[in-house]
TORPA-747253 format. One line per 10 residues: number of its first residue (from 1); for each residue x, y, z of N, C-alpha, C, O, CB. Coordinates in nm, 2 decimals. Atoms other than C-alpha are relative to their C-alpha. Glycine has a CB too. Layout:
BEGIN
NUM = X:Y:Z:X:Y:Z:X:Y:Z:X:Y:Z:X:Y:Z | ... .
This chain:
BEGIN
1 = 0.01:0.14:0.04:4.45:13.27:26.01:-0.02:-0.09:0.12:-0.09:-0.19:0.11:0.12:-0.05:-0.08 | 0.01:0.09:-0.12:4.48:13.13:26.36:-0.13:0.01:0.07:-0.16:-0.06:0.17:0.11:0.04:0.09 | 0.12:-0.01:-0.07:4.14:13.25:26.46:-0.10:-0.11:-0.03:-0.21:-0.12:0.03:-0.07:0.14:-0.03 | 0.09:0.11:0.03:3.98:12.94:26.30:0.03:-0.12:0.09:-0.05:-0.22:0.08:0.02:-0.03:-0.15 | -0.03:0.12:-0.08:4.15:12.70:26.54:-0.09:0.00:0.13:-0.09:0.10:0.20:0.15:0.00:0.04 | 0.09:0.01:-0.11:3.90:12.59:26.80:0.07:-0.02:0.13:0.19:-0.05:0.13:-0.11:-0.11:-0.02 | -0.07:0.02:-0.13:3.97:12.58:27.17:0.04:-0.15:0.03:-0.03:-0.24:-0.03:-0.09:0.05:0.12 | -0.05:0.14:-0.02:4.16:12.27:27.30:-0.10:-0.08:0.08:-0.08:-0.20:0.10:0.13:0.01:0.07 | 0.09:0.07:-0.08:3.86:12.18:27.52:-0.10:-0.08:-0.08:-0.19:-0.15:-0.02:-0.08:0.09:0.09 | 0.09:0.07:0.08:3.67:12.03:27.23:0.02:-0.15:0.02:0.13:-0.20:0.00:0.02:0.03:-0.15 .
11 = -0.02:0.14:-0.03:3.60:11.66:27.32:0.05:-0.08:-0.12:0.12:-0.17:-0.11:-0.13:-0.06:0.05 | -0.04:0.07:0.12:3.64:11.54:26.96:0.15:0.02:-0.03:0.22:-0.07:-0.07:-0.09:0.04:-0.12 | -0.15:-0.02:0.02:3.98:11.71:26.92:0.08:-0.06:0.11:0.19:-0.11:0.07:0.02:0.16:0.00 | -0.08:0.06:-0.11:4.09:11.58:27.26:0.01:-0.15:-0.03:0.12:-0.21:-0.02:-0.07:0.02:0.13 | 0.00:0.15:0.03:3.99:11.22:27.15:0.10:-0.02:-0.12:0.18:-0.11:-0.12:-0.14:-0.05:-0.03 | -0.09:0.01:0.12:4.17:11.27:26.81:0.14:0.01:0.04:0.23:-0.07:0.00:-0.04:0.11:-0.10 | -0.14:-0.02:-0.04:4.48:11.40:26.98:0.05:-0.12:0.08:0.17:-0.17:0.06:0.01:0.13:0.09 | -0.04:0.11:-0.08:4.49:11.11:27.22:0.02:-0.13:-0.09:0.11:-0.21:-0.06:-0.11:-0.04:0.11 | -0.02:0.12:0.09:4.45:10.85:26.94:0.11:0.01:-0.10:0.16:-0.09:-0.14:-0.13:-0.02:-0.08 | -0.12:-0.01:0.09:4.73:10.99:26.72:0.13:0.01:0.08:0.24:0.01:0.03:-0.01:0.12:-0.09 .
21 = -0.12:-0.01:-0.08:4.96:11.02:27.02:0.08:-0.13:0.00:0.02:-0.24:0.01:-0.04:0.04:0.15 | -0.09:0.12:0.00:5.26:10.78:27.02:0.10:0.02:0.11:0.15:0.13:0.13:0.07:-0.02:-0.13 | -0.10:0.00:-0.11:5.48:10.69:27.32:-0.02:0.11:0.10:0.07:0.15:0.17:0.14:0.02:-0.06 | 0.03:-0.09:-0.10:5.30:10.93:27.55:0.04:0.15:-0.03:0.04:0.23:0.06:0.06:-0.04:0.12 | -0.04:-0.13:0.03:5.41:11.24:27.36:-0.12:0.09:-0.04:-0.15:0.10:-0.16:0.11:0.00:-0.12 | 0.13:-0.07:0.03:5.09:11.45:27.39:0.03:0.13:-0.06:-0.05:0.17:-0.15:-0.07:0.02:0.14 | -0.03:-0.13:0.06:5.25:11.78:27.30:0.02:-0.01:-0.15:-0.02:0.08:-0.22:0.12:0.07:0.07 | -0.03:0.02:0.14:5.37:11.65:26.97:-0.13:-0.03:-0.08:-0.16:0.01:-0.19:0.10:-0.11:-0.03 | 0.13:0.03:0.06:5.02:11.50:26.90:-0.09:0.12:-0.01:-0.16:0.14:-0.11:-0.07:-0.11:0.08 | 0.08:-0.12:0.00:4.85:11.83:26.99:0.05:0.10:-0.11:-0.03:0.16:-0.17:0.01:0.07:0.14 .
31 = -0.06:-0.09:0.10:5.09:12.02:26.76:-0.04:-0.05:-0.14:-0.08:0.02:-0.23:0.15:0.01:0.01 | 0.04:0.06:0.12:5.01:11.77:26.48:-0.15:0.03:-0.03:-0.19:0.06:-0.14:0.02:-0.15:0.00 | 0.14:-0.02:0.01:4.64:11.82:26.54:-0.03:0.15:-0.05:-0.11:0.17:-0.14:-0.08:-0.02:0.13 | 0.02:-0.14:0.04:4.66:12.20:26.52:0.05:0.03:-0.14:0.00:0.11:-0.22:0.07:0.09:0.10 | -0.05:-0.01:0.13:4.88:12.18:26.21:-0.10:-0.06:-0.11:-0.11:-0.01:-0.22:0.14:-0.06:-0.02 | 0.10:0.06:0.09:4.62:11.95:26.05:-0.11:0.09:-0.02:-0.16:0.10:-0.14:-0.05:-0.14:0.06 | 0.11:-0.09:0.02:4.35:12.20:26.11:0.04:0.12:-0.08:-0.04:0.17:-0.17:-0.05:0.05:0.14 | -0.05:-0.11:0.08:4.56:12.47:25.96:0.01:-0.04:-0.15:-0.01:0.03:-0.24:0.14:0.05:0.05 | 0.00:0.05:0.14:4.62:12.25:25.65:-0.14:-0.01:-0.06:-0.15:0.01:-0.18:0.07:-0.14:0.00 | 0.14:0.00:0.05:4.25:12.19:25.62:-0.05:0.13:-0.04:-0.11:0.15:-0.15:-0.10:-0.07:0.10 .
41 = 0.04:-0.14:0.03:4.19:12.56:25.63:0.08:0.05:-0.13:0.02:0.12:-0.21:0.04:0.10:0.12 | -0.08:-0.04:0.12:4.47:12.62:25.37:-0.05:-0.07:-0.13:-0.05:-0.01:-0.24:0.15:-0.03:0.02 | 0.05:0.08:0.12:4.33:12.35:25.13:-0.14:0.04:-0.04:-0.17:0.04:-0.16:0.01:-0.14:0.03 | 0.15:-0.03:0.03:3.96:12.46:25.16:-0.04:0.14:0.01:-0.14:0.18:-0.05:-0.08:-0.08:0.09 | 0.03:-0.14:-0.03:3.97:12.82:25.26:-0.13:0.02:0.07:-0.21:0.11:0.04:0.00:0.08:-0.13 | 0.12:-0.01:-0.09:3.69:12.76:25.51:0.04:-0.04:0.14:0.14:-0.10:0.16:-0.12:-0.08:-0.06 | -0.03:0.04:-0.13:3.67:12.70:25.88:0.02:-0.15:0.01:-0.06:-0.23:-0.04:-0.11:0.04:0.10 | -0.03:0.14:0.00:3.83:12.36:25.95:-0.08:-0.09:0.09:-0.10:-0.21:0.07:0.15:-0.02:0.04 | 0.07:0.09:-0.10:3.63:12.24:26.25:-0.13:-0.07:-0.05:-0.14:-0.19:-0.03:-0.04:0.08:0.12 | 0.11:0.07:0.05:3.30:12.17:26.07:0.04:-0.11:-0.10:-0.02:-0.21:-0.11:-0.09:0.10:-0.07 .
51 = -0.05:0.10:0.09:3.50:11.99:25.80:0.05:-0.12:0.07:0.03:-0.24:0.03:0.11:0.06:-0.10 | -0.05:0.10:-0.08:3.68:11.79:26.06:-0.11:-0.09:0.06:-0.10:-0.21:0.05:0.09:0.06:0.11 | 0.11:0.08:-0.06:3.36:11.69:26.24:-0.08:-0.08:-0.10:-0.11:-0.19:-0.07:-0.09:0.10:0.07 | 0.08:0.07:0.10:3.18:11.60:25.92:0.08:-0.12:-0.05:0.02:-0.23:-0.07:-0.03:0.09:-0.12 | -0.08:0.11:0.04:3.47:11.38:25.81:0.00:-0.12:0.10:-0.01:-0.23:0.06:0.14:0.04:-0.03 | 0.00:0.11:-0.11:3.49:11.19:26.14:-0.14:-0.07:0.01:-0.14:-0.19:0.02:0.03:0.07:0.14 | 0.13:0.06:0.00:3.11:11.14:26.14:-0.02:-0.09:-0.12:-0.09:-0.19:-0.11:-0.11:0.11:0.01 | 0.02:0.08:0.12:3.12:11.01:25.78:0.08:-0.13:0.01:0.03:-0.23:-0.05:0.04:0.09:-0.12 | -0.08:0.12:0.00:3.39:10.76:25.86:-0.04:-0.09:0.12:0.01:-0.21:0.12:0.15:0.04:0.02 | 0.03:0.08:-0.12:3.23:10.63:26.19:-0.11:-0.09:-0.03:-0.22:-0.06:-0.08:-0.03:0.10:0.11 .
61 = 0.11:0.10:0.02:3.03:10.31:26.18:-0.10:0.01:0.11:-0.08:0.06:0.22:0.06:-0.14:0.00 | 0.11:0.00:-0.10:2.70:10.27:26.36:0.00:-0.13:0.08:-0.05:-0.13:0.20:-0.13:0.02:-0.07 | 0.00:0.13:-0.07:2.74:9.90:26.45:0.13:-0.07:-0.02:0.21:-0.03:-0.10:-0.11:-0.09:-0.06 | -0.12:0.09:0.01:3.01:9.64:26.50:-0.05:-0.14:0.02:-0.15:-0.16:0.09:0.12:0.04:0.09 | 0.04:0.14:-0.02:3.00:9.26:26.50:0.09:-0.05:0.11:0.22:-0.05:0.10:0.01:-0.08:-0.13 | -0.07:0.06:-0.11:3.10:9.09:26.82:-0.01:-0.15:-0.01:-0.11:-0.21:-0.04:-0.05:0.05:0.14 | -0.01:0.15:0.01:3.21:8.72:26.81:-0.06:-0.05:0.13:-0.01:-0.02:0.24:0.14:-0.05:-0.03 | 0.06:0.05:-0.12:2.99:8.52:27.05:-0.01:-0.15:-0.03:-0.05:-0.20:-0.13:-0.14:0.06:0.02 | 0.01:0.15:0.01:3.00:8.14:27.12:-0.14:-0.04:0.04:-0.20:0.01:0.13:0.11:-0.06:0.09 | 0.13:0.06:-0.03:2.69:7.94:27.12:0.02:-0.13:0.08:0.13:-0.16:0.12:-0.08:-0.03:-0.13 .
71 = -0.01:0.12:-0.09:2.61:7.62:27.31:0.09:-0.11:-0.06:0.17:-0.17:0.02:-0.14:-0.06:0.02 | -0.08:0.10:0.06:2.78:7.39:27.07:0.14:0.03:-0.02:0.22:-0.05:-0.08:-0.06:-0.05:-0.13 | -0.14:-0.05:0.02:3.10:7.59:27.07:0.02:0.07:-0.13:0.13:0.12:-0.16:0.09:-0.12:0.01 | -0.01:-0.07:0.12:3.02:7.74:26.74:0.00:0.16:0.02:-0.08:0.21:0.10:-0.12:-0.04:-0.10 | -0.01:-0.14:-0.01:3.12:8.11:26.71:-0.08:0.07:-0.10:-0.07:0.04:-0.22:0.15:0.05:0.00 | 0.08:-0.08:0.10:2.87:8.35:26.55:0.03:0.15:0.02:0.08:0.19:0.13:-0.15:-0.03:0.02 | -0.02:-0.14:-0.01:2.89:8.72:26.48:-0.13:0.06:0.04:-0.24:0.03:-0.02:0.05:0.06:-0.13 | 0.12:-0.06:-0.05:2.64:8.93:26.67:0.02:0.15:-0.01:0.11:0.21:0.05:-0.03:-0.03:0.15 | -0.01:-0.14:0.01:2.58:9.29:26.57:-0.03:0.08:0.12:-0.13:0.04:0.19:-0.09:0.05:-0.12 | 0.02:-0.08:-0.12:2.60:9.55:26.84:0.00:0.15:-0.04:0.09:0.19:-0.11:0.10:-0.03:0.11 .
81 = 0.00:-0.14:0.03:2.51:9.92:26.83:0.11:0.06:0.08:0.15:0.02:0.19:-0.13:0.07:0.04 | -0.11:-0.07:-0.07:2.79:10.16:26.92:-0.04:0.13:0.06:-0.13:0.20:0.00:0.12:0.02:-0.10 | 0.03:-0.13:-0.05:2.78:10.46:27.14:0.08:0.11:-0.08:0.16:0.07:-0.17:0.05:0.01:0.15 | -0.05:-0.11:0.08:2.88:10.80:27.01:0.16:0.00:0.01:0.23:0.02:-0.09:-0.05:0.14:0.05 | -0.14:0.00:-0.02:3.23:10.78:27.16:0.07:-0.12:-0.07:0.18:-0.11:-0.13:0.04:0.00:0.15 | -0.05:0.12:0.07:3.29:10.43:27.03:0.00:0.02:-0.15:0.10:-0.02:-0.21:-0.08:-0.13:0.04 | 0.01:-0.02:0.14:3.18:10.53:26.69:0.12:0.09:-0.05:0.19:0.06:-0.14:-0.13:0.07:-0.04 | -0.10:-0.10:0.04:3.42:10.83:26.68:0.14:-0.07:0.01:0.23:-0.04:-0.07:-0.01:0.12:0.10 | -0.13:0.06:-0.02:3.71:10.62:26.82:0.03:-0.09:-0.12:0.15:-0.09:-0.17:0.00:-0.08:0.13 | -0.02:0.10:0.11:3.67:10.35:26.55:0.03:0.08:-0.13:0.12:0.05:-0.21:-0.11:-0.09:-0.02 .
91 = -0.02:-0.08:0.12:3.64:10.62:26.27:0.14:0.06:0.00:0.20:0.06:-0.11:-0.11:0.10:-0.01 | -0.13:-0.06:-0.01:3.95:10.80:26.39:0.11:-0.10:-0.02:0.21:-0.07:-0.09:0.02:0.08:0.13 | -0.10:0.11:0.01:4.15:10.48:26.42:0.01:-0.04:-0.15:0.12:-0.06:-0.20:-0.04:-0.12:0.08 | -0.01:0.03:0.14:4.06:10.39:26.06:0.07:0.10:-0.08:0.14:0.07:-0.17:-0.15:-0.03:-0.05 | -0.06:-0.11:0.08:4.16:10.73:25.93:0.15:0.00:0.03:0.23:0.02:-0.07:-0.06:0.13:0.04 | -0.15:0.00:-0.03:4.50:10.71:26.11:0.06:-0.11:-0.06:0.18:-0.10:-0.11:0.02:0.00:0.16 | -0.06:0.12:0.07:4.56:10.36:25.98:0.01:0.02:-0.15:0.11:-0.02:-0.21:-0.09:-0.12:0.03 | -0.01:-0.03:0.14:4.48:10.47:25.63:0.11:0.10:-0.04:0.17:0.08:-0.14:-0.14:0.06:-0.05 | -0.11:-0.10:0.02:4.72:10.76:25.66:0.13:-0.07:0.01:0.22:-0.05:-0.07:-0.01:0.12:0.10 | -0.12:0.07:-0.01:4.99:10.53:25.78:0.03:-0.10:-0.11:0.15:-0.12:-0.15:0.00:-0.08:0.14 .
101 = -0.02:0.10:0.11:4.93:10.27:25.51:0.04:0.08:-0.13:0.13:0.03:-0.21:-0.13:-0.08:-0.03 | -0.02:-0.07:0.12:4.92:10.53:25.23:0.15:0.06:0.00:0.22:0.04:-0.10:-0.10:0.12:-0.02 | -0.14:-0.04:-0.02:5.24:10.70:25.35:0.07:0.07:-0.11:0.17:0.03:-0.16:0.09:-0.11:0.04 | -0.06:-0.08:0.11:5.30:10.96:25.08:0.13:0.07:0.05:0.13:0.14:0.15:-0.09:0.10:-0.06 | -0.13:-0.06:-0.05:5.67:11.06:25.11:0.01:0.15:-0.02:-0.06:0.20:-0.12:0.12:-0.07:-0.06 | -0.03:-0.14:0.02:5.78:11.42:25.15:-0.11:0.09:0.06:-0.10:0.21:0.05:0.01:0.03:-0.14 | 0.10:-0.08:-0.07:5.47:11.54:25.34:0.00:-0.03:0.15:0.04:-0.14:0.19:-0.14:-0.03:-0.06 | 0.00:0.02:-0.15:5.42:11.59:25.71:-0.12:-0.09:0.03:-0.22:-0.10:-0.05:-0.01:0.14:0.07 | 0.11:0.08:-0.04:5.19:11.37:25.91:-0.13:0.08:0.01:-0.24:0.03:-0.02:0.03:-0.06:0.14 | 0.12:-0.08:-0.01:4.95:11.66:25.97:-0.06:0.03:-0.14:-0.18:0.03:-0.15:0.04:0.14:0.06 .
111 = 0.05:-0.02:0.14:4.92:11.72:25.59:-0.07:-0.12:-0.05:-0.17:-0.12:-0.12:0.11:0.05:-0.09 | 0.06:0.12:0.05:4.85:11.36:25.52:-0.13:-0.02:0.07:-0.23:-0.07:0.01:0.10:-0.12:0.03 | 0.13:0.01:-0.07:4.58:11.36:25.79:-0.10:0.09:-0.06:-0.22:0.05:-0.08:0.02:0.03:0.15 | 0.09:-0.10:0.06:4.42:11.67:25.64:-0.05:-0.05:-0.13:-0.17:-0.04:-0.16:0.07:0.14:-0.01 | 0.04:0.05:0.13:4.42:11.52:25.29:-0.09:-0.13:0.01:-0.18:-0.14:-0.07:0.13:-0.04:-0.08 | 0.09:0.12:-0.02:4.27:11.19:25.42:-0.14:0.04:0.05:-0.23:-0.02:0.00:0.07:-0.10:0.10 | 0.13:-0.05:-0.04:3.99:11.38:25.60:-0.08:0.06:-0.12:-0.20:0.04:-0.13:0.02:0.10:0.11 | 0.06:-0.06:0.12:3.92:11.57:25.28:-0.04:-0.11:-0.10:-0.15:-0.10:-0.17:0.09:0.10:-0.07 | 0.04:0.12:0.08:3.92:11.23:25.09:-0.12:-0.07:0.05:-0.20:-0.12:-0.03:0.12:-0.09:-0.01 | 0.12:0.06:-0.06:3.66:11.10:25.33:-0.12:0.08:-0.04:-0.22:0.02:-0.08:0.02:-0.01:0.16 .
121 = 0.11:-0.08:0.03:3.44:11.39:25.26:-0.04:-0.01:-0.15:-0.15:-0.02:-0.19:0.02:0.15:0.03 | 0.02:0.02:0.14:3.49:11.35:24.88:-0.06:-0.14:-0.04:-0.11:-0.15:-0.14:0.12:0.03:-0.08 | 0.05:0.14:0.02:3.41:10.98:24.91:0.11:-0.09:-0.07:0.07:-0.19:-0.12:-0.12:0.00:-0.09 | -0.11:0.07:0.07:3.75:10.86:24.77:0.09:-0.08:0.10:0.19:-0.14:0.06:0.08:0.09:-0.08 | -0.08:0.07:-0.10:3.89:10.72:25.10:-0.03:-0.15:0.01:-0.14:-0.19:-0.01:-0.01:0.07:0.13 | 0.02:0.15:-0.02:3.94:10.35:25.17:-0.07:-0.02:0.13:-0.12:-0.13:0.16:0.14:-0.07:0.01 | 0.07:0.01:-0.13:3.79:10.42:25.52:-0.15:-0.03:-0.03:-0.21:-0.10:0.05:0.02:0.13:0.08 | 0.15:0.01:0.03:3.44:10.44:25.36:-0.03:-0.15:-0.04:-0.14:-0.19:-0.01:-0.04:0.09:-0.11 | 0.02:0.15:0.03:3.48:10.08:25.22:0.00:-0.08:0.12:-0.07:-0.18:0.13:0.10:-0.04:-0.10 | 0.00:0.07:-0.13:3.57:9.96:25.57:-0.13:0.01:0.07:-0.19:-0.08:0.12:0.11:0.05:0.09 .
131 = 0.12:-0.02:-0.07:3.26:10.12:25.71:-0.12:-0.08:-0.07:-0.20:-0.14:-0.01:-0.04:0.15:-0.01 | 0.10:0.08:0.07:3.04:9.97:25.43:0.01:-0.15:0.02:-0.09:-0.21:0.03:0.02:0.03:-0.15 | -0.02:0.14:-0.02:3.19:9.63:25.48:-0.05:-0.04:0.14:-0.11:-0.15:0.16:0.15:-0.04:-0.01 | 0.05:0.03:-0.14:3.12:9.65:25.86:-0.15:0.00:0.01:-0.21:-0.09:0.07:0.06:0.10:0.10 | 0.14:-0.01:0.00:2.76:9.75:25.80:-0.06:-0.12:-0.08:-0.17:-0.17:-0.03:-0.05:0.13:-0.07 | 0.05:0.12:0.07:2.71:9.47:25.54:0.01:-0.12:0.09:-0.09:-0.20:0.09:0.08:-0.01:-0.13 | -0.01:0.12:-0.09:2.84:9.21:25.78:-0.10:0.00:0.11:-0.16:-0.10:0.15:0.15:0.00:0.06 | 0.10:-0.01:-0.10:2.61:9.34:26.05:-0.14:-0.03:-0.05:-0.21:-0.10:0.02:0.00:0.14:0.07 | 0.13:0.03:0.06:2.31:9.33:25.82:-0.01:-0.15:-0.03:-0.12:-0.20:-0.02:-0.02:0.08:-0.12 | 0.00:0.14:0.03:2.40:8.97:25.72:-0.02:-0.08:0.12:-0.08:-0.19:0.12:0.12:-0.04:-0.07 .
141 = 0.00:0.08:-0.12:2.42:8.86:26.08:-0.11:0.05:0.10:-0.11:0.02:0.21:0.13:0.00:0.07 | 0.10:-0.05:-0.09:2.12:9.05:26.22:-0.10:-0.10:0.05:-0.17:-0.08:0.15:-0.07:0.11:-0.06 | 0.09:0.10:-0.04:1.92:8.73:26.25:0.06:-0.08:0.12:-0.02:-0.16:0.18:-0.03:-0.09:-0.11 | -0.06:0.07:-0.11:2.16:8.60:26.51:-0.06:0.03:0.13:-0.07:-0.05:0.22:0.16:0.03:0.00 | 0.06:-0.04:-0.12:1.99:8.79:26.78:-0.12:-0.08:0.04:-0.15:-0.11:0.15:-0.04:0.15:0.00 | 0.12:0.08:-0.03:1.67:8.59:26.74:0.04:-0.15:0.03:-0.04:-0.22:0.10:-0.09:0.01:-0.12 | -0.03:0.14:-0.01:1.85:8.25:26.72:0.06:-0.03:0.14:0.05:-0.15:0.19:0.10:-0.04:-0.10 | -0.07:0.03:-0.13:2.04:8.28:27.05:-0.09:-0.03:0.11:-0.07:-0.13:0.18:0.09:0.12:0.04 | 0.09:0.02:-0.11:1.75:8.30:27.29:-0.12:-0.08:-0.04:-0.20:-0.11:0.05:-0.04:0.12:0.06 .
């Protein structure tokens, strides 16, 4: 069963571990990450890494809106494209926040993370509505780029 756990050098797993780490306890975060992968494997009976990557990519936005002041002091939202790492970071943060908000009692943090990642893939997670809302806001403000200059 342990042969499905990928090596610790995976950049996406390293980023995920760093973002779920609290108070500098990296070893605890790494243990939670590996237990989460084992839970994904137990729930789906398939290799966990492709499922993990697909869920993170599905939850990650392509754009974000940055607040920018114009000449009159009026603040407008300006859409900006995100790099791959920025996308992943925001997606992971949303997933971790959704897990902390939901907070089902009696389950470990790793199991809640695994269930949230599977909910993202199924399309039932609240993270997907956040992504849709961010994309909608960016599309509504895409004309701001032409007005500034």
